[in-house]
N, C-alpha and C positions, 0 to 999 in steps of 0.2 A: 496504509500504515496509520490510519486514524487511531488516536489514543496513544500512539507510540512516538510518532514523529512530531516534535514540537520545535519551537524556535532554536533551542540550543543545538539539537541535532542537525537541523536544516542549515544553520549558520556554520557549524563545524564542517559539514560536507562541502559547503560552498567555499569556505576559507582554505580547504585542502585541495581545491581544484575540480570538485564535482558540481553537479546541479542538484541541490537539495529541493525537495518538494514538500510544501507545507499544507497539510489537509485542513481546510476551513469549512467544508461543506456541512458539518454537523453543528456549527456554531452560528448564532445570529450575527448579522453584519458588524455590529459594534464590537463584539468579542473577537470576531475574525480580524478586524482592524487592529486590535490590541496585539494579537499574535503577529501580525505583519510588522507592526512597529517594533516589537521586541526583536524580531529576526533582523530587521534593518539596523537596529542598534548594535547587533553582534557581528554583522558582516557588511562589507561594501560591495560584495559580489552579487550577481543575479541569482535569484531562486524562483521557482515556480510555485503557484498555489494549486491545490487540488480540489475540484468540485464535482458533484454528480450531475451528469448531463440530463438525467431524467427529471431532476428538480428544476431545471432552467433557472439557475440562481443569478439572474441578471443584476439584482441589487448588490450581491456580493461582488460580482465582476466589476460593476461601475465603481464601487467603493475601493476595490483593490487597485484598479487602474488609477484612480485619483491619488492613491497612496504611492504610486510609482511602480506597481507590479506590471510586468510586460509579458509574462509567460503563464499560460493557464493550461493545466492538465485536467481534461475532462474525461470521465469514465462512466460506465454504466448507462448507456443510452445514446441516442442520436444527438450530436452536438449542434445541429443546425439552428435550433431556436436560440442558442446562446451566442451565435456568431455575430449578430449585429452589435451586441454590447462589447464583445471582444474587438471587433473591427473598428468601432467608433473610437476606442481608446488607443488604436494603433498597436494593440498587443498581438501575440501569436498563440496559436492553439497547438498543444501537444496532445494528441488523442490516443487514449488507450483502447486497443481493438483486440478482438479475439478470433476473427475469421476474415475471409476475403470480402464479404459483403460489408462488414462494418469498416474495413479499411477503405473500400471504395467510397463509402458515404462520407467518411472523414476527409478524404482527399477532395471530394467534390465540393465540400463547403470551405476548403482552404486550409486544411491542417498543414502546419509547417514541419511537423514530425509525427511519427507514429510510435507508440509503445506497443509492440507485439507481445501480448501477455499469454503465455502458455498455461495450460491447466495445472502445471506443476506449481504455480505461484501460491503463496500463502495469502490468506485473507479472501475477500470476495472476488470471484472470477466468473465473468459472464460467459466466456468462451468454453468450448469443449475440445479444442485441439491441443495436442502436445506441442511444445515450443518449436522443435525442429520442423515438424510438418507445417506449422503455422508460418514459419519463415519461408519455407518453400513456396507457399501460396502468396504471401504478402510482398516479398521482395520484388518480384516482377511487376506487381501492381504499382508499387511505390515509385519505381524508377529512380529519379535523383533525390526524392524526398527521403531524409534520414529515417531509418527504422531502428529503434532501440529494443533489444531483446530483453524479455523479463520472464521469470518463472523458474524457480529451482536453482538459480545461480547464487553461488556463495564463495567462490574462490577465483583467484586470477586465472587459473586453468580453465574454469568455466567461461570466463570472459573471452579468453583467447580463442576458445572453441567457437563461440557464437560470432566473433569477429571473422573467423576463417570461413564461416558460412555466408558472410555478406552483410551481417548487421553492422550498423554504424556506431553502435554503442551498446551498453548493457545497464540494466537496472538491478540494484540490490535492494531487497526489502528486509527479509529475515536477518540477513547478515548485519544490517544496521540496527535492527531491533535489539541485538545483543552487543551494544556498545555502551560506553560510559555515559554518553549524552542522551541516550534513548529514554523516553518516558515510561518504558516498561518497568514493572515492579521487579525487584531482584529475584523473586520467586519465579517469575516468567522468564527472566534472562537465564537463570540456572536450568530451568526446564529445557530451554533451547540448547544449551550447552550439553546437557545430558542425553538429548534425543539421539536415538539410533536410526538407522535406515529402516523405513517402513513405519515410523512413528506418527506420520501425519495421515489425515483422511479428508477427503472432500465430502461434505455433508450438508444437510439442511438443519442440523441440530440447534445451532445458536442463532435462532431467527427472531428473537425478541426485538421489536422495533424495525426489523428489516425482513419481512417474510418473502418466501419464494426466491431466495438469493443464495445459490451455492457458495460455499466458502471452505477453505482448507485450514485445518487446525491440528494441533497436537491431540492425539487421543488421550482422554482423561476420564475420570469417574463419571462425570455428567454424560459424556458421549457413550461410554460403555453401558451405563444403566438404561439410557434411552434406546440404544441398539438392542439390548437384551429384551426390552419390553416390546420390540417390534416396530420401532420408530413411530410411536403414536403422535397424532397431531396435538396442537395446543388444546389444553383443557383435559388431556388424558395422560399427561407426561409424569413420570416419577419425580417427585420433589419439586415440581415447577413453581410452587408458592414459596419455596425457601429463599430467604434473603442471603446471598452469598458474598456480595460486595458492598462496602461502605466507603464513601469518599470523605475527606476532611471537612467538607462544607455541609455534611449531613444527608447527602443523596444516598439512596440504596438501590441496588439492582438485584433482580431475581435470577435464579438459575435459568439458563437458556438465553439470557440477554446478550445483545450483540457486543457489549463493551469488553475489552480485554482488561486484565488487572494492571492498573496504572501505578506509577511510582509511589504514590502516597495512600493507596487504597489499603483497606484491611478486610479481613473475612476469610472465607474459604477460597483462597486465591487460585489454588490448583484445580478447582472445579469450574473455573470460568473459561471463557473462550481464549485460547492462546494460539493466535494465528501463526502459521509457519509453513514455508514452502518445502518441497521435497528435498532440497539441498541442505536442510537443517543439520543432518548428521555430520556434515563437513565442518560445522561450527564448533570449535573446542575452547574458545576463550571469549572474554569480554573486554576488548581493547577500546581505545578512543577511536572516534571516527577518523581522525587524522592518521592513526596507525593503519586502519583498514585501507584508506586511500593511498598511503605511502607504500604499503606492501603491494597493492594492486599495480601502481605505476612502476615500481622498481622491477617487479617480475615481468610485466608486459614489455618493458624496455629491454630487459636482459634476454 
């Protein structure tokens, strides 16, 4: 949920009894530390930070450990090279995995928990397996290690189902993108609320800055034009030089760039990457994160 999950959302989830995850992989270490400090100012409860395993962001890890972070969620690659920095600080790894091999590798290097991410998930997803099939493979491998189910989950009923399959917990992404505290632009949030079943697609369309990385988004004009053109590579895409996003500090992003429309951006927002999982059609409102958590807990308990 890079670009959507910031300190306000992470702290709100933590304060309501969940484990918020703060993405810091796209920021330099000093900016990442500012985000960590802001989150810590808003909650006294634990939260995790999210980094890319393939980047081996040991400087980020060391800085975060020094700031008091004890939980690291690594995704997109083998976490082995990051483990010395995590272990030195006495922290724990929560590894996002997409198949049996990546689950085994994460466990071999000492993962304290696994996030089993099915192909139904919004955003960047490395695996190719649907969530239920993935759980069938991963749960026996994990043994007593907690497995958190992710991908297409949006309701308490979804959570109850994956718990019944043996998962220890569940992860919401798209559901929290459409909350008051989310950094998503209101146009993005409304697109999530309006989305119908079948509104998402797993694609390589929005690969600016992150090539060869499949991701699930809402279908929009940029995707439809690219698809109609035969999915051409960079350099041959319709409108690829168009500037469609502007940030308050003067940054601009071209069509096909990886960034979603953030809270304060302007431009052709609906043409940008709007990440969403297959469960998006079940999202019909934009409550606070506390309301999402409260509804989840009350329905699971009842």
